[in-house]
N, C-alpha and C positions, 0 to 999 in steps of 0.2 A: 504493500500501500504506499509507503514512504519514498518506497524503490518511482513508481507512477506520479506522486505529486514531486518528487525531484524530478523527470523527465517534462511533467509539463512546464515547471516554472524554469527548466533551461529551454524548453522551446517556445516559451514566452520571452524571454529575455532576446531571444536570439531573432523572434522576430522583431519587438521592438528595435533593435539593434539597425536589422535590417530596413526595418520603416524607416529611420533615421537619416543612414548615409543616404538611402533611394532619395528621400525628399530631400537631403541636402545637393546630393549629385544630379538631380532633377531642375531644381533650382539654381543650379549653377550652368548648367547648361541652359537652361533657358534665358538666361540673363546673358551668356554669351553667344545665341545664337539670335537673338533680337533682331531684328532688323534697326538697328541705334549705329548711330555715329559712335565712336571711339569716344568722345568729348561725353557726350550725353551719358554709354555705359560708363565709364569712370565716374560722373556723377552720380549717377546712381548703385553702383557700386558700394560709394563713399558713401553715401545715406544708407544705404543698408548697413554698413559696416557699422556707421554711429549710432541707430535705431540699435541694433546687438547688443553692442557695447553699452548702453542705457539700459536695456530691460537686464544685461547679464548683472548691468549692478544693480538695478531696482532687485533681481532676484537676490541677490548675493547678501543685499542690505536684509532683506523680509528673510532669509535661513540664520541669518545672526542674530535676530533679532528676538524671532521662533525659539532660537537650538537655547538663548538664554534663558527665554519666561519658562521652556521645558527642564531647563537644569534648575531654576530658582526655586520652582514649585517641587522637581523632584527633590531637593536639596532640604526644603522647606517641609513634606512630608514624612521624610525619611528623618528627620529631627525630632518630628511629634511622633514617627512609630520606634523611635528609640526612647526619649521620655514617655509613655506609656507601657512598650515594656519591663523598663526600671522600674516604674512605678509599683506594676503589677507585682514583678518580681521580689520587691522590697514588702508590699501585704501578703505575699503568699510569707515570706522568711518571719515575718510579725507573727503570723496565723498556729503556722510549725511550733516557732517555738511558746505563742500560748498553748497549744493540743500539746505537746510535750511536759510543759509545767502541769497542766492538769492533772494530764496524768501521774507525773511523778507527786504530786498529793494524793491523788487515788490511790494509788500503791503505797505512798507510805500510811494514807488511813486501814488500810488495807492489811498492811501487815502487822499495826496494831491493832487491830480487831483482831486475827489470828491470835496472835498472842494474849488476848483477852481471855478469849473463849478457851484454848489449851489448856491455860490456868486454870480458869474456872473447874474447868470437865476436869484436869489433875484433883484436883482438889474435891472435888464430889467422888470421884472415883476412889480418893483415898478411907473417905466418909462412909464406905460401901462397904458390907461382908463382901469374904471372898465366896463367892456360891460354892466350891468347892471344901467349903468348912468344915468338921465336924463338929459336932454340938456342944462336942468341949471346948472347942479353940472359940465358939460362940460365945461360949458362955465366958471363957475367958479375957475376950475381949471387950465383954461386957456389951453385946450388941442383942 
């Protein structure tokens, strides 16, 4: 598919180049073959050259203006995008740090609660009689 597009682009370029060269050759031959005197022909050629020079200057200045405008716009937009990316990354870092701190708080609270529960279970287990103890052991330990 891309090979077809590439061939089509090359064919289009060749056609445009051929059309331009043919137009220039045709215009030059028409000027040279026209039934005019040498002085008239030189004046016409001079006028046409001046016109072409003026047009090319106009096009050149327009191209410079447009390219500088495009460059300025691209620069401004890239600065805006860079600023937004920087702002977003700062926000994400801040949120991650907040979540990390909250996670540490929850972990600390869980560890404290686990410690308290373990202590309570051990104390309760110490107060309970041994289920395998004999009646004599229970009386002896005053259960």
